[in-house]
C-alpha positions in Angstrom: 142.8 87.4 62.1 140.3 84.7 61.1 138.6 84.7 57.7 135.3 82.8 57.5 134.3 81.1 54.3 130.8 81.9 53.1 128.1 79.3 53.7 124.3 79.1 53.6 124.0 81.2 56.8 127.2 83.1 56.8 129.2 85.6 54.7 132.9 86.4 54.8 134.1 88.2 57.9 137.5 89.2 59.3 137.7 90.0 63.0 139.9 89.3 66.0 139.4 88.3 69.5 141.5 90.2 72.0 143.3 88.5 74.9 144.2 90.7 78.0 144.0 90.7 81.8 140.7 91.7 83.4 140.2 95.5 83.5 141.0 97.2 86.8 137.4 98.2 87.5 136.5 94.5 87.9 136.2 93.2 91.4 138.0 89.9 91.7 135.9 86.9 92.6 137.1 84.5 95.4 139.5 81.8 94.5 138.1 78.3 93.8 138.5 76.1 96.8 138.3 72.3 97.2 135.1 72.7 99.2 133.4 74.2 96.2 133.9 71.2 94.0 133.4 68.2 96.3 130.4 66.3 97.6 127.0 67.7 96.6 128.4 71.1 95.8 126.7 72.9 92.9 128.0 72.1 89.4 128.2 75.9 88.8 131.2 76.8 91.0 131.2 80.5 90.2 129.0 83.0 88.4 130.1 86.6 88.3 128.3 89.1 86.1 129.7 92.7 86.3 129.0 95.7 84.1 130.4 99.2 83.8 128.7 102.3 82.5 131.0 105.1 81.4 129.5 107.8 79.2 128.8 106.3 75.8 130.6 103.0 76.6 129.0 100.0 78.3 131.1 97.0 79.2 129.9 93.6 80.4 132.2 91.2 82.2 131.3 87.6 82.7 133.3 85.1 84.9 132.1 81.5 85.2 133.4 78.3 86.5 131.6 75.0 86.0 132.4 71.5 87.1 132.1 68.7 84.6 130.2 66.5 87.1 129.0 64.0 84.5 129.9 62.9 80.9 126.8 64.7 79.7 127.9 67.9 81.3 131.4 67.4 79.9 129.9 67.2 76.4 127.9 70.4 77.0 130.7 72.4 78.5 133.4 71.4 76.0 132.2 73.7 73.3 132.3 77.5 74.1 130.5 80.1 72.1 130.5 83.8 72.7 128.6 86.2 70.4 129.3 89.9 70.1 128.7 92.9 67.7 132.0 94.0 66.2 130.7 97.3 64.9 129.7 98.3 68.4 132.6 97.1 70.5 135.2 94.4 71.3 135.3 90.9 72.7 138.2 90.4 75.1 139.1 87.0 76.6 140.6 87.4 80.1 140.9 83.9 81.4 140.5 80.3 80.2 141.5 77.7 82.7 141.0 74.1 83.8 141.2 73.5 87.6 142.0 69.9 88.3 143.0 68.5 91.7 143.8 72.0 93.1 146.0 72.8 90.1 145.3 75.4 87.4 146.0 74.8 83.7 146.2 78.0 81.7 144.7 77.1 78.3 145.5 80.4 76.7 149.2 80.0 77.6 149.0 76.5 76.2 148.0 78.0 72.8 144.3 77.3 72.8 142.6 80.2 70.9 139.1 81.1 69.8 138.0 80.9 66.2 135.7 83.7 64.9 132.6 82.8 62.9 129.8 84.7 61.5 126.5 82.8 61.8 123.3 84.7 61.2 120.9 82.7 63.3 117.8 84.8 62.7 117.8 84.9 58.9 114.5 83.0 58.9 113.0 86.0 60.7 114.5 88.3 58.1 117.1 89.7 60.6 120.8 90.2 59.9 122.6 91.3 63.0 126.2 91.2 61.9 127.0 89.3 65.1 130.2 87.3 65.3 130.7 84.2 67.4 133.9 83.2 69.0 134.0 79.5 69.4 136.4 77.0 71.0 136.4 73.3 71.5 138.3 72.9 74.8 141.1 70.4 74.6 141.9 68.1 77.4 138.8 68.6 79.5 137.9 65.6 81.7 135.0 64.6 84.0 135.6 66.2 87.4 137.4 69.2 86.0 136.3 72.8 86.6 136.3 74.9 83.5 136.7 78.6 84.2 136.4 81.4 81.7 136.1 85.1 81.9 135.6 87.6 79.1 134.2 91.1 78.5 132.2 92.7 75.8 132.2 96.5 75.2 129.4 98.3 73.4 128.9 101.9 72.2 126.5 103.3 69.7 127.3 106.8 68.3 123.6 107.3 67.7 123.2 107.7 71.5 125.9 110.3 71.9 127.2 110.2 75.5 124.4 107.8 76.6 124.5 104.1 77.3 122.9 101.4 79.5 124.1 98.3 81.2 122.2 95.1 82.3 123.2 92.3 84.6 121.3 89.0 85.3 119.7 88.1 88.7 119.1 84.4 88.6 116.9 83.0 91.5 116.7 79.6 93.1 116.6 76.8 92.1 119.7 78.2 90.5 122.7 77.1 92.6 126.3 78.3 92.6 129.3 78.2 95.0 129.7 81.9 94.6 127.4 84.2 92.5 126.8 87.9 92.2 125.9 90.7 89.8 127.6 94.1 90.1 127.0 97.4 88.3 129.6 100.2 88.4 129.9 103.7 87.0 132.1 106.8 87.7 130.9 108.7 90.8 131.0 111.9 88.8 128.6 110.6 86.3 124.8 110.9 86.8 123.3 107.5 86.5 120.3 105.6 87.8 119.8 101.9 88.5 116.8 99.7 89.1 116.2 96.0 89.9 112.9 94.2 89.4 113.1 90.6 90.8 111.4 89.8 94.1 113.8 89.4 97.1 116.5 91.6 95.6 119.2 92.1 98.2 121.7 94.8 97.2 124.7 96.6 98.6 125.3 100.1 97.3 128.5 102.1 98.0 131.4 104.2 96.6 134.6 102.5 95.9 137.4 105.0 95.0 136.1 107.0 92.0 133.4 104.4 91.2 129.9 103.9 92.5 128.8 100.3 92.7 125.7 98.2 93.2 126.2 94.6 94.1 123.5 91.9 94.2 124.1 88.7 96.2 123.0 85.7 94.2 121.0 83.5 93.8 117.9 85.4 94.8 115.2 83.5 96.7 112.9 81.4 94.5 110.5 83.7 92.8 106.9 83.4 94.1 104.5 81.4 91.9 102.3 83.5 89.8 99.1 82.7 87.8 99.6 82.1 84.1 97.0 84.8 83.3 98.9 87.5 85.2 99.1 90.7 83.1 102.6 91.2 81.6 103.0 94.5 83.3 103.2 92.7 86.6 105.8 90.2 85.6 109.2 90.8 87.1 112.3 91.0 84.9 115.3 88.9 86.2 117.7 91.8 85.8 119.3 94.9 87.3 120.1 97.7 84.9 121.6 101.1 85.0 121.6 104.0 82.6 122.8 107.6 82.2 119.6 108.7 80.5 117.9 111.3 82.7 114.3 110.3 81.9 112.0 109.3 79.0 112.2 112.8 77.6 116.0 112.4 77.4 115.6 109.2 75.5 113.1 110.9 73.2 115.4 113.9 72.5 118.4 111.6 71.9 116.7 109.5 69.3 114.7 112.2 67.6 117.5 113.5 65.3 117.8 110.1 63.7 114.4 110.7 62.1 114.7 114.2 60.7 113.3 114.0 57.1 114.5 117.3 55.6 116.1 116.7 52.2 115.8 112.9 52.3 113.7 112.7 49.1 115.6 114.3 46.3 113.5 116.2 43.7 113.0 114.1 40.6 114.2 110.9 42.2 112.3 107.6 41.8 111.0 108.0 45.3 109.9 111.6 44.6 107.9 110.4 41.6 106.1 107.8 43.8 105.1 110.6 46.3 104.0 112.8 43.4 101.8 110.1 42.0 100.1 109.7 45.4 99.6 113.5 45.7 98.2 113.7 42.2 95.8 110.8 42.8 94.5 111.8 46.3 93.7 115.2 47.8 92.3 113.8 51.1 95.1 113.6 53.7 93.7 110.4 55.1 93.8 108.7 51.7 97.2 110.0 51.1 98.4 108.5 54.3 96.9 105.2 53.5 98.4 105.1 50.0 101.8 105.9 51.5 101.5 103.2 54.1 100.3 100.7 51.6 103.3 101.4 49.4 105.8 101.0 52.3 104.2 97.8 53.5 103.7 96.3 50.1 106.7 97.4 48.0 109.4 97.3 50.6 110.1 93.9 52.2 111.1 93.5 55.8 114.7 92.8 56.5 116.4 94.0 59.7 120.1 94.9 59.1 121.8 95.6 62.5 125.4 95.7 61.3 127.6 98.7 60.5 125.8 101.1 62.9 122.4 99.9 61.9 121.2 99.0 65.4 119.7 102.4 66.0 120.4 104.5 62.9 117.8 104.0 60.2 118.7 103.4 56.5 118.1 106.5 54.3 114.8 106.4 52.4 116.4 106.6 49.0 118.6 103.6 49.9 115.6 101.7 51.2 113.6 102.4 48.0 116.6 101.3 45.9 117.1 98.1 47.9 113.4 97.5 48.4 114.0 96.2 51.9 114.4 97.7 55.3 113.6 97.1 59.0 111.2 99.0 61.2 113.6 102.0 61.4 114.1 102.2 57.7 110.4 101.8 56.9 109.4 104.3 59.5 111.9 106.9 58.2 110.7 106.2 54.6 107.0 106.6 55.6 107.7 109.8 57.6 109.6 111.4 54.7 106.7 110.6 52.3 104.0 111.8 54.7 105.9 115.1 55.3 106.1 115.6 51.6 102.4 114.9 51.3 101.6 117.5 53.9 100.6 115.0 56.7 101.6 115.8 60.2 103.6 112.8 61.5 106.3 111.9 64.0 108.1 108.7 64.9 107.3 106.7 68.1 109.2 103.9 69.7 107.6 100.9 71.4 108.3 97.4 72.6 106.7 94.4 70.9 108.3 92.0 73.3 107.8 93.9 76.6 104.5 95.6 75.9 103.2 97.2 79.2 106.4 96.2 81.1 108.1 99.2 79.4 106.3 101.6 81.8 108.0 99.8 84.8 111.5 100.0 83.3 114.3 102.5 83.8 114.2 105.0 80.9 116.7 104.0 78.2 116.8 103.2 74.5 117.1 99.5 75.5 113.5 99.4 76.6 112.3 99.5 72.9 112.5 97.1 70.0 110.1 98.7 67.5 109.3 102.0 65.9 106.3 103.2 64.0 104.7 106.5 62.8 102.2 108.6 64.7 100.1 110.7 62.3 97.6 113.4 63.1 94.9 114.0 60.5 91.8 116.1 61.2 92.5 116.1 64.9 92.6 112.3 64.9 95.7 110.3 66.0 96.6 107.4 63.7 99.2 104.7 64.2 100.9 103.6 61.0 103.3 100.7 61.0 105.4 100.2 57.9 106.3 96.7 59.0 102.7 95.6 58.9 101.2 93.8 56.0 97.8 94.3 54.3 96.6 97.5 56.0 93.9 99.2 54.1 91.8 102.3 54.4 89.3 100.7 56.7 92.1 99.7 59.1 93.8 103.0 59.3 92.2 103.9 62.7 93.3 100.6 64.3 95.5 100.9 67.4 98.4 98.5 67.6 98.5 96.3 70.8 101.8 98.0 72.0 100.4 99.4 75.3 103.0 102.2 75.5 104.9 104.3 73.0 107.5 107.1 73.3 107.2 109.8 70.7 110.6 111.0 69.5 110.7 114.8 69.6 113.6 117.3 69.7 111.9 118.9 72.7 111.5 115.4 74.3 108.4 113.5 75.3 107.1 111.2 77.9 105.6 107.7 77.6 102.1 107.5 76.4 99.6 104.8 77.0 97.7 103.6 73.9 93.9 103.0 74.1 92.5 99.5 74.0 89.9 99.0 71.3 88.9 96.5 68.7 90.1 96.7 65.2 87.7 97.9 62.5 88.0 94.6 60.7 88.2 91.3 62.5 91.3 89.1 62.0 89.0 86.3 60.7 85.6 86.1 59.3 84.2 82.6 59.4 81.0 82.0 57.4 79.3 78.6 57.0 76.2 77.7 55.1 74.6 74.5 56.5 72.1 72.4 54.5 70.1 70.1 56.8 67.1 69.7 54.6 67.6 65.9 54.7 66.7 65.9 58.4 68.3 66.5 61.8 69.2 62.8 62.1 71.2 62.7 58.9 74.5 64.1 57.7 74.8 67.8 57.0 76.1 69.5 53.9 78.2 72.7 54.3 79.8 75.5 52.3 82.5 77.2 54.4 84.5 80.4 53.9 87.2 81.6 56.2 88.7 85.0 55.5 92.0 85.9 57.1 93.4 89.5 56.8 96.6 91.4 57.0 100.0 89.9 57.8 98.6 86.5 58.6 96.9 86.4 55.3 100.0 87.1 53.3 102.1 84.7 55.3 99.5 82.0 55.0 99.0 82.5 51.3 102.8 82.4 50.8 103.2 79.2 52.8 100.4 77.5 51.0 101.8 78.4 47.6 105.0 76.7 48.5 103.3 73.4 49.6 102.8 70.5 47.3 99.2 69.6 46.3 98.7 67.0 49.1 100.2 69.3 51.8 98.1 72.2 50.6 94.9 70.1 50.6 95.6 68.7 54.1 96.3 72.2 55.5 93.2 73.7 54.0 91.0 70.9 55.3 92.4 71.2 58.8 91.6 74.9 58.8 88.0 74.3 57.7 87.5 71.3 60.0 88.5 73.5 63.0 85.2 75.4 62.3 82.9 72.6 61.0 84.1 69.6 62.9 85.5 66.5 61.3 84.4 66.5 57.7 84.5 64.7 54.3 85.5 67.2 51.7 84.1 67.6 48.2 86.3 70.6 47.5 88.7 73.2 49.1 90.5 76.2 47.8 92.6 79.2 48.8 92.5 82.6 47.1 94.5 85.7 48.0 93.2 89.2 47.1 95.9 91.8 47.2 93.3 94.6 46.9 91.8 93.7 50.3 94.9 92.0 51.7 92.8 88.9 52.5 93.3 85.2 52.1 90.1 83.2 51.7 89.9 79.5 52.4 86.8 77.9 51.1 85.5 74.3 51.3 82.4 72.2 50.7 81.7 68.9 52.3 79.6 66.8 54.7 79.7 66.3 58.4 77.8 64.2 61.0 74.7 65.8 62.3 75.4 68.2 65.2 71.8 67.7 66.6 71.5 66.0 70.0 68.3 64.5 71.5 67.6 65.9 74.9 64.3 66.0 76.9 62.3 64.5 74.0 63.5 67.2 71.6 66.4 67.6 69.2 68.6 70.5 70.1 71.7 72.1 68.6 74.1 74.6 70.1 74.5 77.5 67.7 76.7 79.7 69.9 80.2 80.2 68.7 81.4 82.8 71.1 80.6 81.9 74.7 81.1 78.1 74.4 84.6 78.7 73.0 85.5 81.2 75.7 87.5 79.9 78.6 87.4 82.2 81.7 88.5 80.2 84.7 91.1 82.4 86.5 92.7 80.8 89.5 92.8 83.3 92.4 92.3 80.8 95.3 95.7 81.5 96.9 95.7 84.3 99.4 98.7 85.9 97.7 96.9 86.0 94.3 93.6 87.5 95.4 94.6 91.0 94.7 96.0 90.3 91.2 94.2 91.3 88.1 93.5 88.8 85.2 94.9 89.2 81.7 92.3 88.3 79.1 94.8 87.4 76.4 96.3 88.8 73.3 94.2 91.1 71.1 92.4 89.7 68.1 88.9 89.5 66.7 86.7 87.0 64.9 83.4 87.3 63.1 81.2 84.2 62.8 78.3 84.0 60.4 76.1 80.9 59.9 73.0 80.1 57.9 71.0 76.9 58.5 68.5 75.6 56.0 66.2 73.4 58.0 64.1 70.4 57.0 60.4 70.9 56.2 58.7 69.1 59.0 55.5 71.1 59.2 56.3 72.1 62.8 57.7 75.3 64.4 61.5 75.6 65.0 62.3 77.5 68.2 65.2 79.3 69.8 66.2 78.9 73.5 68.8 80.7 75.4 70.1 84.3 74.9 69.5 85.9 71.5 71.9 88.6 72.4 75.4 88.8 74.0 76.6 91.1 76.7 78.6 94.0 75.4 81.6 92.8 77.3 82.3 89.4 78.9 85.5 88.2 80.5 87.3 91.3 79.0 86.1 90.6 75.5 83.8 92.8 73.4 80.9 90.9 71.9 77.8 91.3 69.8 75.2 88.9 68.2 72.3 89.1 65.7 70.0 86.3 65.0 66.9 85.6 62.8 64.7 82.6 62.5 62.4 82.8 59.5 60.5 79.6 58.8 63.0 77.0 57.6 66.0 79.3 57.7 68.1 80.3 60.7 70.9 82.9 60.5 73.3 84.2 63.1 76.2 86.7 63.2 78.5 87.0 66.1 81.6 89.0 66.7 84.1 88.7 69.6 87.1 90.9 70.1 89.9 90.5 72.6 91.5 93.9 73.2 94.1 93.0 75.8 91.9 94.2 78.7 92.4 93.2 82.3 89.8 92.2 84.8 90.4 94.0 88.1 90.4 91.9 91.3 87.3 93.6 92.7 85.4 92.8 89.5 86.5 89.2 89.3 83.6 87.7 91.2 81.0 89.5 89.2 82.7 88.6 85.9 82.8 85.0 86.9 79.1 85.1 87.6 78.4 86.8 84.3 80.4 84.1 82.5 78.6 81.3 84.3 75.3 82.8 83.4 76.3 83.1 79.8 77.3 79.4 79.7 74.0 78.5 81.3 72.1 80.5 78.7 73.9 79.3 75.5 71.8 79.9 72.4 70.3 76.7 71.0 68.0 75.8 68.1 65.2 73.5 69.0 63.5 71.2 66.5 59.7 70.8 66.5 58.3 68.4 69.1 56.5 66.2 66.6 59.2 65.2 64.2 58.5 62.1 62.1 60.6 59.1 63.3 63.6 58.1 61.3 61.8 55.2 59.5 59.1 57.6 58.3 61.7 60.1 57.2 63.6 57.5 55.2 60.5 56.2 53.5 59.4 59.8 52.6 62.9 60.7 51.5 63.1 57.8 49.1 60.1 59.3 47.4 61.0 63.0 47.4 64.7 62.7 46.8 65.9 64.6 49.8 68.9 62.3 50.2 70.1 62.7 46.7 72.4 65.7 47.5 74.1 63.7 50.2 74.6 60.7 47.9 76.2 63.0 45.4 78.4 64.6 48.0 79.7 61.2 49.2 80.2 60.1 45.6 82.3 63.3 45.0 84.4 62.6 48.1 85.1 59.1 46.9 85.8 60.2 43.3 88.5 62.7 44.6 90.5 59.9 46.2 89.1 56.4 45.4 92.0 54.8 47.3 91.1 56.5 50.6 89.1 54.3 52.9 87.3 57.0 54.9 85.1 58.1 52.0 83.7 54.6 51.6 83.3 54.1 55.4 81.5 57.4 55.8 79.1 56.6 52.9 78.6 53.2 54.4 77.4 54.7 57.7 75.1 57.0 55.7 73.6 54.2 53.7 73.2 52.0 56.7 71.2 54.9 58.2 68.9 54.7 55.2 68.5 51.0 55.7 70.4 50.3 52.4 72.3 47.4 53.8 73.6 46.1 50.5 75.0 49.5 49.5 76.6 49.9 53.0 78.1 46.4 52.8 79.6 47.2 49.3 81.2 50.4 50.7 82.5 48.6 53.8 84.0 45.9 51.7 85.9 48.4 49.5 87.1 50.2 52.7 88.3 47.0 54.2 90.3 46.2 51.0 92.0 49.6 51.3 92.5 49.7 55.1 91.3 46.8 57.2 90.3 47.6 60.8 88.3 46.1 63.7 85.7 48.9 63.4 85.0 48.2 59.8 84.8 44.5 60.3 82.4 44.9 63.2 80.2 47.3 61.3 80.0 44.9 58.2 79.4 41.9 60.4 76.4 43.5 62.0 74.9 44.2 58.6 75.6 40.6 57.5 73.6 39.5 60.5 70.7 41.6 59.4 70.9 40.2 55.9 70.9 36.6 57.3 74.5 36.0 56.1 75.6 34.3 59.3 78.7 32.7 57.8 80.0 36.0 56.5 79.3 37.7 59.8 81.2 35.0 61.7 84.2 35.4 59.3 84.3 39.2 60.0 84.1 38.7 63.7 86.9 36.2 63.6 89.1 38.4 61.5 88.4 41.3 63.9 89.5 39.2 66.8 92.7 38.2 64.9 93.4 42.0 64.5 92.8 42.7 68.2 92.8 39.5 70.3 92.3 41.5 73.5 89.2 43.5 72.4 86.4 42.4 74.6 83.7 43.9 72.4 84.8 41.7 69.5 84.9 38.7 71.7 81.4 39.2 72.9 80.0 39.7 69.4 81.9 36.6 68.2 80.5 34.5 71.0 76.9 35.6 70.3 77.3 35.0 66.6 78.8 31.6 67.3 75.9 30.7 69.6 73.2 31.9 67.2 74.9 30.0 64.5 74.3 26.8 66.5 77.6 26.1 68.2 76.9 27.0 71.8 79.7 25.0 73.3 82.2 27.0 71.2 80.6 30.2 72.3 80.7 29.2 75.9 84.3 28.2 75.6 85.2 31.7 74.3 83.4 33.4 77.2 84.7 31.0 79.8 88.2 31.7 78.8 87.6 35.4 79.2 85.8 35.0 82.5 88.7 32.9 83.8 91.1 35.9 83.7 89.4 37.1 86.8 89.6 40.9 86.3 86.8 43.4 86.9 86.1 43.7 83.2 85.1 40.1 83.0 81.5 41.0 84.0 80.4 41.7 80.4 81.5 38.2 79.5 79.5 36.9 82.5 76.4 38.8 81.4 76.7 37.7 77.8 77.0 34.0 78.9 74.0 34.3 81.2 71.9 35.8 78.3 72.9 33.0 75.9 72.1 30.4 78.6 68.7 32.0 79.2 67.6 32.1 75.6 68.7 28.5 74.9 65.9 26.2 73.9 65.0 24.1 77.0 66.3 26.9 79.2 69.3 27.4 81.4 68.0 30.7 82.8 68.5 29.7 86.4 72.1 28.9 85.8 72.6 32.2 84.1 71.0 34.0 87.0 73.4 32.2 89.3 76.4 33.4 87.4 75.2 36.9 87.7 74.4 36.5 91.4 78.1 35.8 92.1 79.4 38.9 90.4 76.6 41.1 91.8 77.7 40.0 95.3 81.1 41.6 94.5 79.5 44.7 93.0 76.0 45.2 94.5 75.6 48.7 93.4 76.4 48.1 89.7 73.3 49.2 87.7 74.5 47.5 84.6 74.8 44.1 86.3 71.4 44.6 88.0 69.9 45.3 84.6 71.6 42.3 83.2 70.1 40.0 85.8 66.7 41.6 85.2 67.0 41.0 81.5 68.2 37.4 81.9 65.2 36.6 84.1 62.9 38.3 81.6 64.1 36.4 78.5 64.3 33.1 80.5 60.8 33.9 82.0 61.9 33.1 85.5 61.6 34.9 88.9 59.8 37.8 87.3 58.9 39.4 90.6 62.6 39.7 91.6 63.4 40.8 88.0 61.2 43.8 88.6 63.1 44.7 91.7 66.4 44.4 89.9 65.3 46.6 87.1 63.8 49.2 89.4 67.0 49.3 91.5 69.1 49.7 88.3 66.9 52.6 87.2 67.4 54.3 90.5 71.2 53.9 90.3 71.7 54.7 86.6 72.3 58.1 84.9 71.2 56.5 81.6 68.2 54.2 82.3 66.9 53.7 78.8 68.2 50.1 78.4 66.8 49.2 81.8 63.4 50.7 81.1 63.3 48.4 78.1 64.3 45.4 80.3 61.6 46.2 82.9 59.0 46.7 80.1 59.8 43.2 78.8 59.3 41.8 82.3 55.9 43.6 82.5 55.1 42.2 79.1 55.9 38.7 80.3 53.6 39.3 83.3 50.9 40.7 80.9 50.9 44.0 82.6 50.8 45.8 79.3 49.9 49.3 80.5 53.0 49.4 82.7 55.1 47.9 79.9 53.9 50.6 77.6 54.7 53.4 80.0 58.3 52.1 80.3 58.6 51.7 76.5 57.4 55.2 75.8 60.0 56.5 78.2 62.7 54.3 76.6 61.7 55.3 73.1 62.0 58.9 74.0 65.6 58.2 75.0 66.4 55.7 72.2 64.1 56.6 69.3 66.0 54.4 66.9 66.1 51.2 69.1 64.5 48.3 67.2 64.2 46.4 70.5 62.1 49.1 72.0 60.0 49.7 69.0 59.3 46.0 68.3 58.3 45.3 71.9 56.1 48.4 71.9 54.4 47.2 68.7 53.6 43.9 70.4 52.4 45.7 73.6 50.2 48.1 71.6 48.6 45.2 69.8 47.6 43.7 73.1 46.1 47.0 74.1 44.2 47.2 70.8 46.1 50.2 69.5 46.6 48.7 66.0 47.6 51.7 63.9 50.3 52.7 66.4 51.5 49.1 66.6 51.8 48.9 62.8 53.9 52.1 62.7 56.2 50.8 65.4 56.5 47.4 63.7 57.4 49.1 60.4 60.1 51.2 62.0 61.5 48.3 64.1 61.9 46.0 61.1 63.6 48.8 59.1 66.1 49.4 61.9 66.7 45.7 62.3 65.5 43.1 59.8 66.2 40.3 62.3 64.4 41.8 65.2 61.5 39.3 65.0 64.0 36.4 64.9 65.7 37.8 68.0 62.5 37.9 70.0 61.5 34.4 68.7 64.6 33.1 70.5 63.0 34.4 73.7 59.8 32.6 72.9 58.0 35.9 71.9 56.4 36.2 68.5 54.2 38.7 66.8 
């Protein structure tokens, strides 16, 4: 006898391990030979899994022999652990040996014995099994030894009467063993059935004396590859099993008496008073059922106790109410007893959470199930009530659990029933975001977000959040909201749990970068939240997969609601794409409603995955529908004639449209003044408003808190605009000290050094980079060529020659061709070939905006102003905030006599870059 002292995960237990020879029904495995342990023989020398079914008794026998081929395997093999359920049967050790150099060392005879521990390994999941574990640290085991052990575990549950089931594993390649098999046996006189599931199952079935046996030669062939989205019902279990249950009706009849409710609620008892209170408060059977379900879910916590006969036999309702805990069996019996007292027709039904639709393919037995719930019938309607759920309310009472198949437990017996697939009444999540974009589509966006989570997840989430410290809680809530809004700066976030509705609500306010993108001369924004998040790309290219259906995932539903307050631009906002959604797409149920009323856009979308499958013959059509939906995403389109950014900033300074954003950024910073991102975000916002001094102040504070290359580069660029060349150089140098191998930093430092008057030092920096000789040196070559071309006195020809050399290596590089065109333009040399370079670059490039500007500059040099203006208009459409483009267009328009337009361009250009005129003066071009 071994007595275990209590610990954090164990309580006192007193059990023994039996030691005895193998039972006579076991077929002996071959002796271990020298050929099985030498050369490249498998490390698993022997694997023998046998099981016997005899009335109510099921016995499993395991015989293994493993070679300690390496020190790592030795460490793994040296500690043996064997779990078993003492209230259901015995653990018997038959053999424990070391085979070394052809000799056998009997460890049991040498006095090595197992120690019995009780370690509850699933307490975190609120499961107490009562399992014991026999453990042994093998003494004397060495590298090269073969450790052989054999044991048997018997099991019987009185709740099953004379019924039982046995299971044996059927491992497949790449599993290797010198000898391996699985074997099932039962008395010939006993009615039993067996079934195997794995592909390539090779069996021998025969009578041996008074036993019937089924033997599987192992390992099986490697299981065929299957797609990840194969429905669970088609997945093959790696087992063979046998049972003496006749059919599903036999299982139903056998388990049904366990859930008889007569006399389980004593009159006048505390539980009886609870039922009476429900009866007095509600006359409607539906509401009575809901009140009973809410009581079982909310006032009895889940705890599975599998010991002392609790594997199949439920705990009495009075005891459950007294303890205020119970597993699915206890909660189901409690709910059944209450419903019967309340006059509601109800019965228990078993199901499998783990196996789902696979249950229908299995051999009928109690082992096919791991869950039980209540089936109620009210007003001719079938309701599925699960006492282990959390947060079910009246509006949820008609929801169907995603269990696929259930077996009602009836004294007359019943067969398996398939459950319908349908969406829940309430979605699992409701995401609602109110967006405020009244500052303009090019500026940050304010938001108020709310994410409502219901049911079990709500209670679990609220409980976890209540245990977190303030910083963990804040981080978690922000992550949840950011998943819906994109990366955000937060003004506030909160979590509230409402027990009346069983919902947890996460709320947050903050600011995000504008989601608008410029495309085809218009700003557009994707407002779809359903199709764009859907991934339907099933792989059925292999011939063997073409007739396989596609699983569309686990059930669940989400509602999305969004409201956009749009800027007052005087133009019309438009929608493009589909205003509605297909009723079903890729196995999901969908719907959408939209409204665009002046400056307000609203959208509501719901998507529900119901666990449906897409049949093979419907797959092509479903793919086409999905592709069409992706091509027809709903987008909001801004008016064509939006004011440019400079005009918006100037107007906003007067009407105060940016004040809410300033207040939001100030609130972000005030929440955590020692966090750099608040300052850096506001710096970007202020720079976009041409408030360089405010942006520099914020960047300086951010750098004090968390120095980085990005912050240094951003501040240096602003210093350049403010004619603080020395400060800019200092930042570029510090950025290079932080990241010496960053080419972007090197190029910026070289340009600032040259423009500061020290061209030799700038050239030296670039030449050092060019000398490394890798493909990325071309940016340094291009930068050196530009500096040479803009030098007073001119070295444009030499710069062009540098580019000629690298273009000879990479003749199809559009960036290099543009670089040579630009160098010729700013150096005012070879303008005819410059045009050819730019045109070729435009032909090769997917993003020709920069090259359009370069060619326009060449046209300007050649006084071909109409052609220059055409390119500049195209470039401005692609880069509306480019000071280079706007400045050159202003000069071009002046030459064409379009003075008012030129003035508007010049105003915008100098707002975007205060040094733009000085830049063009270096090229010999003045206003």
